[in-house]
Structures are given as structure tokens and as C-alpha cells.
N, C-alpha and C positions, 0 to 999 in steps of 0.2 A: 493755346492750351485749353482743353475742354473744361466746362464748368463742373465743379464738384458740389453736390448737394450739401447744404449746411449740416444735415444730420450725419453725413459721412465726414465732412471736413472738421467738424468740431466734436467728433467722438473722442472721449477721454482716452489717453494713452497711459496714464498712471492713476493709482488709487487717489492721489491727492487732487486730481482734476475732476473727480466725481462730485456730483451734486446730490446731497442726501445720502441715504442708505448707510449711515455711520455705524449702525449696529452690525451690519455685514462686513464692512471694510475693517472694522476694528478686530473682529474675530480672525479674518483672513490674514491681516498684517501680523498679529501675534503668532499665528500658526507658522507663517513663512519665516519670520525672524527667529523663532525658537527651533525651527527644523522639524517640528512635529506636524507633519502634513498627512492628512487622511488620503486614502486612495480614491475616494469617490465623493463628489460634491453635487448637490441638487439645488438649483436656483429656481425659485418659483416667484410668480408675480404677474401682474397684468402687462400688456404690451408697452414697450418703450420705456421701461423703468430701469434698464441697465443690466439685464440678465446676461446676455451674450457679451456685452462690453466688459463686465467684471470677469467673465470666464476667460476672455482673451488676455486681459491684463494678468490674470492668474497664470495662464500658460506662459506669458512673457516672463513673469517673475520666476517661474520654475526653470526656464531655459536660458535666462540671461547669461552671457559669457562672463560677466563680472561676479556671478555667484547667485545662489538662491536668496532672495530677500523681497521685502514688500515694496522696494523702490528700484525697479529695473532701470538700467542706464538709458535705454531707448536709442542708443547709437550703434550698438554692436550689430553684427550681421543677423543674429537670431532675433533681436528686438525689431529690427527694420523689416525683416521678412515676415514676421508675425503681423506687424502693422499693415503690410502690403498684401496679406492673405496668401503668401506663397511659401510658408515654412513647411517643409516636407513632413515634420514630425508632429504637426498639429493637424489632426484629421477632423474636419468639420463635416457633420452629417445632418441633413434635414430629414428628420424622422417622418415628416408628413409625406415625403415622396419616396421613402424607402421603408415601407411598412412590412414587407414580406419577410418571412423567416429566412429565406435564402439570402436576402440582402444582409441580414444581421450576421449570418454564419460567414459570409464572404468577408464582412468587415472584421470579424474576430479571428479570422485565419492568421492574420499577421500580428496578433497581439504578442505572441511568444518571441518575436524577433526584436532585437535591441534597436533603439532609435538610430536613425541614419546620421543626423547632425547634432541634435540636441541632447540634453541631459535626460529628459523624459519624453516618452511618446504620449501625447495628450489626445484623448478622444472627446470632442465636444459634440454632443448630440442635442440638437435643438428640437423643441416640441416633442419631447420624448414620449409624451402620453399617446402619441399617434401610432406607436408600435403595436403590432398585433400580440395576442397572448402567446403565440408560439415564439415570436421574436423575443418577448420578455423572458420566456423560459430558456431560450438559447443564451441570453445575456446574463442570466442570474449567476451561474457558476463562475464565470470570468469576473463578474462584478464583485463577487464575494472574496475571491482569492486571486487577484490579478498579479502578474509578475511585478517585481519591485520597480521596474522602469516604466510602468504604465499608470496614468492617472485618468480617471473618468470625470468629465464635467457635463452634467445633465441640466437642461433648462426646459421649463414648461410653464404654460399659462393655466394649466388645469391639473394640479397635483392629485385631485380626488380620483382621477382615472388611472393612476399608477397603482400597481399591485403593492400590497403592504410588504411583500417580500423584497421589492426593490427599495421602497422607502426605508426599510430597516437596515439596508446596507450602505446608506448614504448619509453624509452630513447635510442636513436640509437648512437652507437659508431662504427666508421669505422676504422678498423685497416689497417695500411699501410704495403706494402712489405718492408722487411728489406734490407738495403744496403749491398753490398758485403763486405764493410769494417767492418760493425758491425758483420756480420756473421763470417768473417775471424778472428776477434779478439776473439769472443766467442769460435770458434773451437780451437784456440791456447791455450786458458785457459783450455779447457777440455782435450786437448792432453797432456798438461803439468801435469794436475791432474791425468791422467791415466798413467803417466810415458811412454808416447809414443814419440819417436824421429820423427821429421817431417821436411820436407823441406818447406820453406815459399811458394814456387811456387805451391806445391801440395795443400796446404790449400787454396791459392788464386783460384786455378782451381775449387775446390769443392764449395767454396763460390759463385763463379760466376755461376756454373752449378745449384745451388739450386734455382736460379731465385727468390730470396727474401723470401724463405721459410726456417725458422730455422729448422723445423722438417725434411725437405728433406735433408738439409745439414748434420744433424746428422746421418740420414740413409745412406747417401753417405759415411760419415766417417766410419761408421760400415762396409760398403761394402769394402772400401779401406783397412781397417785393415785385413779383411778376404782375399782379393785379394792379398795383398802384404805380407801376413804372419806377419803383425805387422809393416812392413816397409812403412812409409808414404812418399814415394819419388815422385818426379814429373813424372818420367818415368812410375811408376805404376799407378799414377792418370790418365795420358793421355791414357795409355793402357786400363784402366777400363772404362773411359768415352768415349773412341773412338775418342778422339781429336788427332790432329797430333802433332809431335814434333815441338816446337816453332822455331827451327832452320830452318825448312822448310819455315815458314812464313817469317823469316828474309831474307832468300836467295831469296824468291820471290820478296820482296820489294827492295832488292838490285838490282835485275835484272830490275825492273821497274825504279829505279833511273838512271840506265845506259842506259835505252831504249834498252836493249838487248833482242830481241825477241827470238832468238834460246836458250839462257840460261833460259828464262822464260818457254818455252815449255819443256825443259829438266827437269826443276824442277817439272812440272806437271806430266811428265812421271815417274819420280822417286817417286813422291807422290802416284801415282796410284797403285804402287806395294803393298801398304798397304791397298788397298780398303777403302779409307777414306769416311766419310760422308762429301760430298762437301758443303752442306749447313752449317755444323758446321765449315768447313774450312774457308768459307767466314765470318762467325762470328769471328773466330780467326784473320783473316786478317783485318776486320774492327776494332777489339779491338786494334790491333797493330798500325794501322794508327791513331786511336784516341789518343793513348798514345804518338805517335810520334808528333802529333799536339800540345799536351800539353807541351812536352819537347821543342819544338821550341819556345814556349812562356815563359816557366819557365824551363831553362836548368837544374836546380838542381833537378827537378822531376825525372830525369833518375836514380839518385842514390837511390831513394825511391821505385822504382818499384820492386815488388817481382815476378811478373809473366813473364816478358820479360827480355831479355838480356840488361842490362843497357848500356854496351859498344856499342851494336848495335844501340840502341836508340840515344845515343849521336852522333855516327858517321853519321847515316842517317839523323838526324835533320839538320846537316849542309850541307848534300849532296843533299837534295831535297828542292825545293822551297815550301813555305807554301801553295801556290795555287794548286800545284800538289797534295799535301797530302789531301787537302780538296776535290779535284775532285775525287781522287781515292777512298776516303771514300764513297762518294755519289754513285759512280759506284758499289762499293761492296754491298751497301744496295740494289740498283736496281737489282743487279745480284741475290740476294737471292729471290727477288720477281719473277724474270723470270725463276729461276732454275726449278720449276715444269713443265714448258712448253717446256723445252729444249728436244731435241731428246734423250739425254743421260746426266746424271749428270756431267760426266767429260767434255763433249762438252760444256755444259752450263758454267762450271767453266772456261774452256779455253777461251770462247768467252768473259767472263767478264774481264779476264786479258788482252786479246787482245784489248778490248774496251778501257782499260786504256791507252794502248800505242797509239791507233789510235786517241784518243781525248786529248792527253796531250797538254797543252798550248804551243804556240810558244815561250813564255817567259821563257822556262825552264832554259835557260842559263843566264838570266839577272834578278838579284834580287836587292832589295834596299840595298844600302851601309849603310844607317843609318835608320834602321827600327823603332827605337824608337824616332827619332827626327822629326822636322817639315820639313826637306828637304830630298827629295829622288832623286836618280839619275838613269837614264836609258841610256844605251849605245846601239846603234843599228848599224848594218852593212847591206848593201844591200845584198839580197839573191843571186843576180846575177847582172852582169854589165848591167845597164839599157840602153835601146836603145834610146839615145837622148831624155830624158824626156823634157817636155815643160818647157821653161824658165819662170821665174816669170816676171811680167810686170816691166817696167823700174821704175815705181813709188814705187815698193815694196822694193827697196834697195836704199841706198844712200852712198855717200863716207864717210868713217870713218876716224878718226884721226889715226896716226900710231900706237898708243897703242892698237887699236882694229883691227889691220890687221889680215887677215887670209891667210895662205899659200894655194895656189891653189892645188887641188888634181891632181893626175896623169891623171885622166880621163879628167879634164878640160884642162890640158896642151896639150893633144893630140887631142882635139876636132877640127875638120876641120872648117875653116872659111867659111862662107856662103856669096854668092854674094848679097843676099837680105838683107835689113836692119834688124838687129837682136837686140831685146831688151837687155838692160844691164842685165846680169845674174851673179850669184855667180861663174859660171865657166869661165867667161870672164875677170874678174878683180880680183886683189888680195887685195884690201883695201876697203872692204865693211862691212856694219853693217845693221842690220834690223831696219826699221823705224816703231816705235810702231803704228803710224797712219795708216800704210799700212799693219799691221798684218792680218786683215781679208782677204785681197787679197791674201796674202801668204797662208793662211789656205785653201782658195778655190782652188788656183792653185795646192796645194799639194794633192788635192783629198781626204782630210780627211772627214769622214762621221760618223754618229751615235754618240755614246758617246764620242769618241775621238775628234770629231769636237766640241761638246758642251764644253768639258774641255778646248780645245784650245781657244775658244771664250770667256771663262771666265778668260783668262790669258792676260798679256801684256808682251812682250819681254823686259827684263832688259838689257841683254848684249849678245854678241856673239863673244867670243874670243877663238882663238886656238881650234876651233871645239867644243866648249862648249856653248850651248844655255841655258841661264838662263831665266826661265819664272816665273813671279810673279802671283800667284793664288789668286783670290779674296776670302778672308776668309768667306764672307757672301754667297758665291756660294753654291747652293744645290748639285753641281756636285763635287765629290771628286775622284781623279784619283786612280783607282786600279792598281796594278802592270801590269795586262794584258793591261789595257787601256793606261798606260804610254808607254808600249812597242809598242803598235799599233801607237800611235802618233809619237814616235821617228822613227819607221820604215818608216812611211809615209814621214816625212821630210827628212830622210836619202835617200830614193829612189828619191825624187824630186830633192834634191841638188846634187845627184850623188857623195856623199862623206860620210865618217864616221863622225857621230856627237854624242855628248852626250847631254841629256836633263836633266836639274836640275829644280825641282819645289820648289819654296819658297812661303809659305803662307804669304800673306801680308795684309795690312789694307783693310777695306771694302769699301773704296772710290776710288779704282783704276778705271781708265777710260778704262775698258775692252770693247771689241766690244759688248759683251752681255749687259753691263750696258748702253753703248751709244745707242744701239738699243732700250732698254727699255725706256730710256729718250725720244728718238725720237718718239716712239709709244705713250707715254703719252702726248707729246706735240701735236701730230696730233689729239689725241682724244679730248684734251681740245679745240683746234681750231675748230674741227668738232662740238662739243657741243655748242660753242659760235655762230658759223654760223647757226646752227639749231635754236637756240633761237632767232636770229635776222631775221629769214625767215618771210616774211609778212604773208604767209599762216598759219604758226604756231601761230603767234601773233593773227591772226584773229580767229582761233579756241579757243585760250585761252580766248579772250575777249567775244566771243559769247556763248561758252559752259562751260567756267570755266575749260577747260582741263589743265592737268598737264603733264609735260614732264618727261618720265622715262629716266633719264640721262644715266643709265647703258645700255640702248638699242641703244644709238647713237653711231654709228661706222663710222670711216673715210672711204671714198670710195677709196682713193689712197693707195697703198701698203706701 
């Protein structure tokens, strides 16, 4: 007996055997079981998602000798002949090869005649968008008012090319791409039924390479069986698909985590010996980074991964900050876009990896100690010994009780005395604490700007003990510190104070007297006073009395800052 391709052998014969497309199957099943069956159906979707398969099952449901239902018997003559493609009342037409109007007219000449064997005469027109405009015009009248014994089943991968007059005469069902998980589970079922031993990673690779098409996945499975002599291994799958060994991707990400440029370029050189598809390599790199981001949020997901090394995912999830993983993922996506414009694919791939190193966040070594809680900590160190940074104004600090004392840093102990009057500073005394009322002056003196400044102004200092600064963050603030912004704020204060500090954020009640809230209250008070002064102005009152003018309160602005 001749070999039957898996895509044909395992084509579903009932709606219950279909994988996915539940939104379409449910509507069709309800229509068939209730007897309320439209005369024209249009199935749209990309290749291999089940358009013609659903149409053939629908034709079988309409002509099954046991009656019209969503569950045809599959054993009667009509069901068997439809499965074998020889049912005389199922007229299948490939519109791509019959585009002329004469072909359409010849097809429709027999519409008026009753079916020969079945209950309905079913016209299944595949790739219907390929018909010419004249062919559509010839089809329209029949499509709108066909005889009661005729059903039209149209399928297309490009519904935008269909005239609206055709679309309006059909019930349209849009079939979705299938997920890799659905395809993978189906492939495992088929492999088991075919007595094939497989590696889960090989099935996962095929499922992802199919890009949502079940038919493509079965064709790839057939190809892998032939390529590997029946051995469905990950190595054979990668060799057949032209993808690289997953260990290459793992070693690349490990080099990125260490910031090791020479090791990164060495991996590219080793990879280049196999002449890989660098676009596909960036796809694999992006997929690995995506899985890594998931494992950082859900650690148990590493054990469930079939495509990548679970141990490597678990190890790297703790070695790389989450913001680095997100940034590398975005750079990998941008690298795919830029790759066609690179002088050479390898050079484009190398530049993508070097871009990851060049733009890695400064906060790579500082991560939240309590990622799941309401408190995060940032520790910062000066990048170099600062050259006598400006001291804060005397009003920015005050004497603190002994419990809040801070030991002076080595830099402060060695600072030379100046003959000129010097403001009191953190480096000059050892028992100081921040004054919440003077926090804005501290923020300005530290040179904070942008988002870091806004975050600081929405906080109030709670305590500063033993080099640990606790900031209470207004819970109603629209500004939330990201890890990078927390590090920027801590670095600014660290450089300004010329000592190592840690910054702890605590989200607190929404009525904190933060600088931002005080500024908003002051602005509101100035606006109210300006509006009152405007209303009392004699000229304004004169205009109101003479012309009945009204004041637009929203347009009144205070002149003082």
C-alpha cells in the first residue's frame, strides 16, 4: 500500500476531531442541529488552519444519510465518498485555476438541477478571491438567491480582495492561527499513534516553525521522519530547520549576563562555522529571552519548558536583572528589522549583540531585594571620588538625636578646612539627620533631574540612620520608581553626599506633605486668590454690569510664579 502523507491521513473527519477554532465549530454545530442553515458560508484565514477541512465536514453533515446534524456518522456511503473525494454532489473548485467568467458560467449552469445522490448540492470554491470581477458578477445573482437544494462554501486566504457584494451575501467565519501549544499536543498524539519515538524539544521546534498552520506542522513532521530516518530528535529537527543548537543561544546570553565582550564575539565566530540563518538566530535569541522573562516572574515555569535548557533558564533568571532581559529582547527585535540593511548578516548580528552590551542599564548590579513587596531597596556607590561636591545649605540639615547619628565617611574626615565660612554639611559633622521641610533644597542641591527628580519630590524623608535613607512615597502619586530610576536617584544622592548610602522606598498614605503636594496646594491657593482679585477688579465689574459679561474662571491665571 502506498504511503499517505500525515496531513492527509490525519485530516479531521468530524468537528470533534478539530484542533482549535472553537468559535467557528460552535456556530456551525448550533446551526446544523437547529436546522437553521444559511445558504452561503465564507471561511477565511491563513494557510493550513482548517478552512477546507471544515467545509468538507460541513458538506458531510448536510448529506449524511442518517440526517442533518453536527455529528455525521462517517460510515454511510455519502460520508465515505466525501472523505474519499468522489461524492458527485460535492463540487470542489480551485478558483486559482478557473478565474475566467466562462468557467464560472459553466459551473453555475447546473445549479438549477437537483442533487444526484445527496440531500444538497454543495459548491466548495477554494481561494475564491482569485476569481475575476466578471466571474464575481456572474456568481452574485445565484449566490444571493440559490435554489433550496444548493449550498455555497467559499474559502480564501485574502478576504480583502472579495467584493463587498459577495461578503454581504455570506456568513463569514474567520479562522485563527493555532498556538504552538495546540499544535505541539496534536503532533505528540500523532507521533504516539504512529509508534514514533520523539524528543519534546523536537516537537516544540516543529510546532513553532509551523507559524500557526497545522498542515505545515504535519508536513514538517513528515519531513523530519524522512530526514532522521524515523528518529525525531532535537538535533535532527534543528539540522533540518536550519536553526542553531540551543546551547549556542544559552552561551550567548551567559556572555551578555557577564558583560563579556570577547566571549560574546567568540561565540559568534563559533556559530559562523555552521553558516546559520542569522535572522532565525535572532528569533531563537528572542524566544530564549522571552522564556527567561517568564521564569523571572514564575520560577516554576523553567521546569515546564521543553525547548530550552531548564537549568540554564533557572540559573540565568537569577543572574540577570529583569530590566536587562527586557532591553535585550527589544534590541533583538530591532536587530531583525535592521538585519537586511547590514553590510553582511554576520556583521548585523554582531552589532545587535554589541548594542546589547553598549546600552545595558547602569543598574545591572543593583536589583530590588523585595520584588514582590511594597518596599524596594537601592544601594549606590560613587563611580569615582568626587572632587569636593557642593555642600547642602545649612537649612537642609539639622542636629539629630544620638539614635540617628551617622558615622562620617573617610572622605569627610580627610576634607581640608576652609578659611571661608562653610555651610554645615553631611561631611562636617557626625550627628545629622535630614529635615523633611528642607527636602526640596536637598533634591535641588543634589542635581537630580527628570523622572528621578519627580519621584524624589513625591517623597518625604522618614529617617536617615547608618547610611540608610528611608523615603516615604505618596501612594496617590502618578510617578512610580522603576529600578533604573531608583538607581539614578540613589547615585545622585550618593555622589552629592560623598558617601555610600542605601535608599529604601516605602509606599505610604496619600496625605503625605510631599514637596509636590505642597507645591500643588500653593498653586491652587494662588489661583483662587487670583480669581478673587479678578472678580473684585472695578473694570471687570463694570463690564459685567454693562454688558452682562461672564468670567471664564479657568482662564484666570496668577501672574506670580
